[in-house]
C-alpha positions as CSV (number, residue, x, y, z in Angstrom):
1,M,52.7,-129.1,-117.2
2,K,49.6,-129.5,-118.8
3,I,46.5,-127.4,-119.9
4,V,43.8,-128.0,-118.0
5,K,41.2,-125.5,-118.9
6,A,40.5,-123.3,-121.9
7,V,38.3,-120.5,-122.1
8,C,37.3,-117.4,-124.7
9,A,35.9,-113.8,-123.8
10,P,35.2,-111.3,-126.3
11,G,37.2,-107.6,-125.7
12,R,37.7,-104.4,-127.9
13,T,40.8,-103.8,-129.5
14,G,42.5,-100.5,-129.6
15,F,41.0,-98.8,-132.7
16,F,38.6,-99.7,-134.9
17,F,37.8,-101.8,-138.5
18,D,38.3,-99.2,-141.6
19,D,36.7,-100.6,-145.0
20,Q,40.4,-99.5,-146.8
21,R,38.6,-99.8,-150.1
22,A,36.1,-97.3,-149.3
23,I,38.5,-94.8,-148.1
24,K,40.7,-94.9,-151.0
25,Q,37.1,-94.3,-153.2
26,G,36.5,-91.7,-151.3
27,A,34.3,-92.8,-148.4
28,K,34.5,-88.7,-146.3
29,A,35.6,-89.0,-142.8
30,D,32.6,-87.5,-140.3
31,G,34.3,-86.6,-136.9
32,A,35.6,-89.8,-135.9
33,S,33.3,-91.7,-138.1
34,Y,33.0,-92.2,-142.1
35,A,30.1,-91.5,-144.3
36,G,29.6,-93.9,-146.9
37,T,28.9,-97.5,-147.7
38,P,31.2,-100.0,-147.0
39,V,32.7,-102.2,-150.3
40,T,34.4,-104.6,-148.7
41,A,33.2,-108.1,-147.8
42,G,31.8,-108.4,-143.9
43,F,31.5,-104.6,-143.2
44,S,28.2,-103.5,-142.0
45,S,29.8,-99.6,-142.1
46,V,32.8,-98.3,-143.3
47,R,34.4,-97.9,-139.7
48,Q,33.1,-100.4,-136.9
49,A,34.5,-100.6,-133.4
50,G,37.4,-103.1,-133.3
51,E,36.8,-106.6,-131.7
52,A,39.4,-109.3,-130.0
53,I,38.6,-112.4,-128.2
54,S,40.8,-113.5,-125.6
55,V,42.1,-117.4,-125.1
56,L,42.9,-118.1,-121.6
57,L,44.4,-121.5,-120.8
58,V,44.1,-122.6,-117.0
59,L,47.1,-125.0,-116.5
60,E,47.2,-127.7,-114.0
61,D,49.1,-125.4,-111.0
62,G,46.2,-123.0,-111.4
63,Q,48.8,-120.3,-113.2
64,I,46.0,-118.7,-115.8
65,A,48.2,-118.2,-119.4
66,W,46.4,-116.0,-122.7
67,G,47.0,-114.0,-125.7
68,D,44.4,-112.4,-127.7
69,C,43.2,-113.3,-131.1
70,A,43.5,-109.7,-133.1
71,A,43.0,-108.4,-136.8
72,V,44.4,-105.9,-138.7
73,Q,42.5,-102.5,-138.8
74,Y,42.6,-102.7,-142.5
75,S,41.1,-106.4,-142.5
76,G,40.2,-107.7,-145.9
77,A,42.2,-106.1,-147.6
78,G,45.6,-106.5,-149.5
79,G,45.2,-109.9,-149.2
80,R,44.4,-110.6,-145.7
81,D,41.7,-112.7,-144.2
82,P,38.0,-111.3,-143.8
83,L,36.7,-109.5,-140.8
84,F,37.5,-110.4,-137.3
85,L,34.3,-110.4,-135.5
86,A,34.1,-112.4,-132.0
87,K,30.5,-113.8,-132.1
88,D,31.7,-115.4,-135.6
89,F,35.0,-116.8,-134.4
90,I,34.9,-117.6,-130.6
91,P,32.9,-121.0,-131.6
92,V,35.2,-121.9,-133.7
93,I,38.0,-121.6,-130.9
94,E,35.8,-123.7,-128.7
95,K,34.8,-126.5,-130.8
96,Q,37.8,-126.7,-133.3
97,I,41.0,-125.4,-131.2
98,F,39.7,-125.9,-127.5
99,P,39.3,-129.9,-127.8
100,W,42.8,-130.2,-129.5
101,L,44.2,-128.0,-126.7
102,V,43.3,-129.4,-123.3
103,G,45.3,-132.0,-122.1
104,K,48.4,-130.7,-124.2
105,D,52.1,-130.4,-122.3
106,I,53.0,-126.9,-122.5
107,S,56.9,-127.2,-121.6
108,A,57.6,-126.1,-124.8
109,F,56.1,-123.3,-127.5
110,S,57.6,-123.9,-130.8
111,S,56.2,-127.6,-132.0
112,L,53.0,-126.4,-130.0
113,A,52.6,-123.8,-132.0
114,K,53.6,-125.5,-135.2
115,E,51.0,-128.0,-135.0
116,L,48.7,-125.6,-134.8
117,E,49.8,-123.3,-137.9
118,Q,49.1,-127.0,-139.8
119,M,45.8,-127.5,-138.5
120,K,43.2,-127.1,-141.5
121,V,39.6,-127.4,-141.4
122,D,37.9,-128.0,-144.7
123,K,41.5,-127.8,-146.5
124,R,42.1,-124.1,-144.9
125,S,44.0,-123.0,-141.9
126,F,42.0,-120.8,-139.0
127,H,41.8,-117.1,-139.6
128,T,45.2,-115.2,-138.8
129,A,43.6,-113.6,-135.6
130,I,43.2,-117.3,-134.2
131,R,46.1,-118.0,-134.8
132,Y,47.9,-115.1,-133.4
133,G,45.8,-115.3,-130.0
134,V,45.8,-118.8,-129.3
135,S,49.8,-119.1,-130.1
136,Q,50.4,-116.3,-128.0
137,A,48.7,-118.0,-124.9
138,I,50.3,-121.2,-125.7
139,L,54.2,-118.8,-125.3
140,D,52.3,-117.5,-122.4
141,A,51.9,-120.9,-120.9
142,A,55.2,-122.4,-122.1
143,A,56.8,-119.5,-119.8
144,K,54.8,-119.5,-116.9
145,S,55.6,-123.1,-116.7
146,S,59.5,-123.2,-116.9
147,H,59.0,-120.1,-114.7
148,K,60.5,-117.8,-117.9
149,L,60.0,-114.7,-119.3
150,M,58.3,-115.5,-122.8
151,C,61.6,-113.6,-124.5
152,Q,64.2,-116.3,-122.7
153,V,61.3,-119.0,-123.8
154,V,62.0,-117.5,-127.7
155,A,65.5,-116.7,-127.0
156,G,66.2,-120.6,-125.7
157,E,63.9,-122.6,-128.7
158,Y,65.8,-120.5,-131.7
159,G,69.0,-120.6,-130.1
160,L,68.7,-116.5,-129.8
161,K,70.9,-114.2,-127.4
162,L,69.3,-111.6,-125.6
163,R,70.9,-108.3,-125.3
164,P,69.5,-105.6,-122.5
165,E,69.3,-103.2,-124.6
166,P,66.6,-101.2,-126.0
167,I,64.7,-101.3,-129.8
168,P,63.7,-98.3,-131.8
169,I,60.0,-97.5,-131.0
170,F,57.8,-96.6,-133.9
171,T,54.8,-94.7,-133.3
172,Q,51.7,-93.6,-135.2
173,S,49.4,-90.8,-135.6
174,G,46.6,-91.6,-137.0
175,D,44.8,-88.4,-138.6
176,T,45.8,-86.2,-135.5
177,R,49.4,-85.8,-137.5
178,Y,50.6,-82.6,-136.4
179,D,49.5,-83.0,-132.4
180,N,50.4,-86.1,-131.9
181,T,53.6,-85.6,-133.4
182,D,54.4,-83.2,-130.7
183,K,53.4,-86.1,-128.5
184,M,56.0,-88.2,-130.3
185,I,59.3,-85.6,-130.3
186,L,58.5,-84.7,-126.2
187,K,58.5,-88.4,-125.4
188,G,61.6,-89.2,-127.5
189,A,60.1,-91.6,-130.0
190,Q,63.4,-92.9,-131.9
191,V,60.7,-93.6,-135.3
192,L,58.0,-91.3,-136.3
193,P,55.4,-90.4,-137.0
194,H,53.5,-92.7,-139.9
195,G,51.0,-90.0,-141.1
196,L,48.5,-91.8,-142.5
197,I,48.4,-90.9,-145.6
198,N,45.9,-92.8,-147.2
199,N,44.1,-90.0,-149.4
200,V,45.7,-88.3,-152.7
201,K,43.5,-85.3,-152.6
202,T,43.6,-84.3,-148.9
203,K,46.7,-85.9,-147.5
204,L,49.3,-86.7,-150.2
205,G,48.4,-83.9,-152.8
206,E,47.7,-84.1,-156.5
207,H,51.6,-83.4,-157.2
208,G,52.8,-84.4,-153.9
209,E,52.8,-80.7,-152.2
210,L,50.7,-81.5,-149.1
211,L,53.0,-84.6,-147.9
212,L,56.1,-82.3,-149.2
213,E,54.7,-79.6,-146.7
214,Y,53.9,-82.0,-143.9
215,V,57.5,-83.5,-144.2
216,Q,58.8,-79.9,-144.2
217,W,56.8,-79.0,-141.4
218,L,58.3,-82.2,-139.5
219,R,61.8,-81.4,-140.0
220,D,61.4,-78.3,-138.3
221,R,58.9,-79.4,-135.3
222,I,61.4,-81.7,-134.8
223,Q,64.4,-79.3,-134.1
224,K,62.6,-77.0,-132.4
225,L,60.9,-79.5,-130.0
226,A,63.9,-81.7,-129.7
227,P,64.3,-83.3,-126.1
228,G,67.8,-83.1,-126.4
229,S,70.9,-82.1,-128.7
230,G,71.3,-85.7,-129.7
231,Y,67.7,-86.4,-130.8
232,A,67.3,-87.4,-134.4
233,P,64.2,-90.0,-134.9
234,V,63.6,-91.3,-138.4
235,L,60.4,-89.8,-140.6
236,H,58.6,-92.4,-141.4
237,L,55.4,-92.4,-143.3
238,D,52.9,-94.9,-144.4
239,V,51.5,-93.6,-147.6
240,Y,49.4,-96.5,-148.5
241,G,49.6,-96.4,-152.2
242,T,49.5,-92.7,-152.8
243,I,52.2,-91.9,-154.6
244,G,51.4,-94.7,-157.1
245,Q,48.2,-92.7,-157.9
246,A,49.6,-89.6,-158.0
247,F,53.0,-90.1,-160.3
248,G,52.1,-93.5,-162.6
249,N,52.7,-97.2,-160.1
250,D,54.8,-98.1,-163.0
251,N,56.4,-94.4,-163.4
252,Y,59.0,-95.4,-161.0
253,Q,61.5,-92.6,-162.3
254,K,58.8,-90.0,-161.6
255,M,57.9,-91.8,-158.2
256,A,61.7,-91.4,-157.3
257,D,62.1,-87.9,-158.5
258,Y,59.7,-87.0,-155.6
259,L,61.4,-89.2,-153.3
260,A,64.5,-87.0,-153.7
261,V,62.3,-84.1,-152.9
262,L,61.0,-85.7,-149.7
263,S,64.4,-86.5,-149.0
264,E,65.9,-83.5,-149.4
265,A,63.2,-81.8,-147.2
266,A,63.4,-84.4,-144.7
267,K,67.3,-83.5,-144.0
268,P,69.1,-84.2,-141.6
269,F,66.6,-86.5,-140.7
270,R,66.6,-90.0,-142.4
271,L,63.3,-90.7,-144.1
272,R,61.3,-93.8,-145.0
273,I,58.3,-94.2,-147.2
274,E,56.0,-97.1,-146.6
275,G,53.1,-98.6,-149.1
276,P,54.6,-96.3,-152.0
277,M,52.0,-98.1,-154.7
278,D,49.3,-100.5,-154.4
279,M,49.2,-103.0,-157.2
280,E,46.4,-104.9,-156.1
281,E,47.9,-108.3,-156.2
282,R,50.9,-109.9,-154.7
283,E,53.0,-110.4,-158.1
284,K,53.2,-106.8,-159.0
285,Q,53.5,-105.4,-155.9
286,M,56.9,-107.3,-155.9
287,L,57.8,-106.4,-158.8
288,A,56.8,-102.7,-158.5
289,L,58.5,-102.1,-155.8
290,A,61.8,-103.6,-156.7
291,A,61.9,-101.5,-159.9
292,L,61.2,-98.5,-157.6
293,T,64.1,-100.0,-154.7
294,K,66.5,-100.4,-158.0
295,A,65.8,-96.3,-159.3
296,V,66.2,-95.7,-156.1
297,D,69.5,-97.0,-155.2
298,D,70.6,-96.5,-158.8
299,R,70.9,-93.1,-158.2
300,N,72.0,-92.8,-154.6
301,I,68.5,-91.4,-153.3
302,P,68.4,-91.4,-149.5
303,V,65.1,-92.9,-148.4
304,E,64.2,-96.2,-147.8
305,I,61.2,-98.1,-149.2
306,V,59.2,-99.8,-146.7
307,A,56.9,-102.9,-147.9
308,D,53.2,-103.5,-146.8
309,E,50.9,-104.4,-148.9
310,W,50.4,-107.8,-150.1
311,C,53.3,-108.5,-148.1
312,N,51.6,-110.1,-145.4
313,T,52.5,-113.8,-144.7
314,L,55.6,-115.6,-143.9
315,E,55.9,-116.7,-147.3
316,D,55.4,-113.3,-148.9
317,I,58.0,-112.0,-146.7
318,R,60.4,-114.4,-147.7
319,Y,59.7,-113.4,-151.2
320,F,59.7,-110.0,-150.9
321,A,62.9,-110.0,-149.4
322,D,64.3,-112.5,-151.7
323,N,63.9,-110.0,-154.3
324,K,65.0,-107.0,-152.4
325,A,61.8,-105.4,-153.0
326,G,61.9,-102.7,-150.5
327,H,65.0,-101.9,-148.1
328,M,62.4,-102.9,-145.4
329,V,59.6,-105.4,-144.7
330,Q,57.0,-104.9,-142.4
331,I,55.9,-107.7,-140.7
332,K,52.5,-107.1,-139.5
333,T,52.3,-109.0,-137.1
334,P,48.5,-110.6,-136.6
335,D,49.2,-111.0,-140.6
336,L,50.8,-113.5,-139.8
337,G,48.7,-116.2,-137.8
338,G,50.9,-118.1,-135.6
339,I,53.5,-116.2,-133.6
340,G,56.4,-118.6,-134.6
341,N,56.1,-116.8,-138.0
342,I,57.0,-113.6,-136.6
343,V,60.4,-114.9,-135.1
344,E,61.4,-117.0,-138.3
345,A,60.4,-113.2,-140.6
346,V,62.2,-110.9,-138.3
347,L,65.0,-114.0,-138.7
348,Y,65.1,-114.0,-142.6
349,C,64.9,-110.8,-143.1
350,K,68.4,-110.0,-141.4
351,E,69.8,-112.9,-142.9
352,R,68.8,-111.4,-146.3
353,G,69.8,-108.5,-145.3
354,I,66.7,-106.9,-145.6
355,G,65.3,-104.6,-142.8
356,A,62.8,-106.0,-140.3
357,Y,60.0,-103.8,-138.8
358,Q,58.1,-105.9,-136.4
359,G,54.8,-103.7,-137.0
360,G,51.7,-104.7,-136.2
361,T,48.6,-102.4,-136.3
362,C,46.7,-100.2,-134.2
363,N,43.7,-102.0,-133.9
364,E,45.4,-104.9,-131.6
365,T,45.2,-105.2,-127.7
366,D,47.6,-104.6,-124.9
367,R,48.1,-108.0,-124.4
368,S,49.4,-108.8,-128.3
369,A,51.5,-106.2,-127.7
370,H,52.9,-107.2,-124.7
371,V,53.6,-110.4,-126.5
372,C,55.2,-108.6,-128.8
373,V,57.4,-106.9,-126.9
374,H,58.8,-110.3,-125.8
375,L,59.2,-111.7,-129.6
376,A,61.3,-108.3,-130.4
377,M,63.5,-108.2,-127.4
378,A,64.7,-112.1,-128.9
379,T,65.0,-111.4,-132.0
380,R,65.8,-108.0,-132.4
381,P,64.3,-106.4,-135.3
382,D,65.2,-102.7,-136.6
383,Q,62.2,-101.1,-135.0
384,I,58.9,-102.2,-133.3
385,L,55.4,-100.6,-133.7
386,A,54.1,-98.5,-130.4
387,K,50.1,-100.4,-130.3
388,P,47.6,-100.5,-130.0
389,G,45.6,-97.2,-130.7
390,M,46.3,-94.2,-132.4
391,G,46.3,-91.3,-129.7
392,V,50.4,-92.3,-129.0
393,D,50.6,-91.8,-125.1
394,E,49.1,-95.0,-124.6
395,G,50.8,-97.5,-126.7
396,Y,54.4,-95.8,-126.9
397,M,53.6,-96.4,-122.9
398,I,52.4,-100.3,-123.3
399,V,55.5,-101.1,-125.7
400,H,58.1,-98.9,-123.8
401,N,57.3,-99.7,-120.4
402,E,57.4,-103.8,-121.2
403,M,60.9,-103.3,-123.0
404,Q,62.2,-101.4,-119.9
405,R,60.5,-104.3,-117.9
406,I,62.6,-106.8,-119.8
407,I,65.5,-104.9,-119.7
408,A,65.9,-104.4,-115.9
409,L,65.0,-107.9,-115.4
410,L,67.7,-109.5,-117.9
411,K,70.4,-107.3,-116.2
412,V,69.7,-109.0,-112.6
């Protein structure tokens, strides 16, 4: 089966692009917006509408395969590619990707996806968002040409065994961390609430007191609203480096002291803390996370450290996993470029005994979320992010329902 035509369509994502550096430096929330001046290159405001590009491939038999190019909420930060705007990158796809792609046989996914990963323009790879969306379309095309599910194509090409069993879904609250948590509990989300703890003064507390109060509230709220007697979600909080800001990025024992307090407050629920510090550079981040992980383990503190910032590419993930820089790694799907890298990242973490969190961003689309569910069902990460958006209901519905459809079909 060959690709006979390719088309781009500009689109919106499920959230926004936010200038993370400006927010960390004190940009104030103003309703759904932020007041202040952007500091990251490419941003025209601290918060601006998220953009995507749909890549549609027309096959010989008239079927249409497609994927969505999308980038993370905090584009341009933490070592990531720059802001992804449709008007800037549609011409790149049309002029440099489509001439290579149209006419290609689409019977296999992985070989064509690897070829895309290796392509260079002026010695540089294509933007991660381009590789992300185009590779989604390639997988969909391979599935349609073979009359299989996308997860079946991945499992077949990587020698994996599909199981008709669900994967824990991690929901994120955004700033509405109380009302949205209620939604998560009522829906029975297995991992919650993310929390968006991205400011010391307003969300963590100068001595960590605000986050401690929130963890105590989470514990009590789950027990009050639990949809069943066996409901025991994992508490997973993303703190965006604020613990390091409050206690000292290299003061591992003091941070461990605080994590011990949080884990005690979380009982009887398991606790995960994502991004405890941000060292603004990959090597320093890896070393700091490895040191904190060791400090926590040496003291048997029941908390899992999750790597995120500066752990973006497949190479980064392997590096952090090899050095035990965290108990779990977020595989932030748009940051890895081609989706074959997501498959390899999950499998590598599992091989190394490191938790695999197939994540992503609120700033994706329904299409990229659907494709990511298929990748997860083939590779079996420890958890998968509900996305896109920050409203809980929509992202959880999209991921949960696609997972259930796959499970139902695998049982036939």
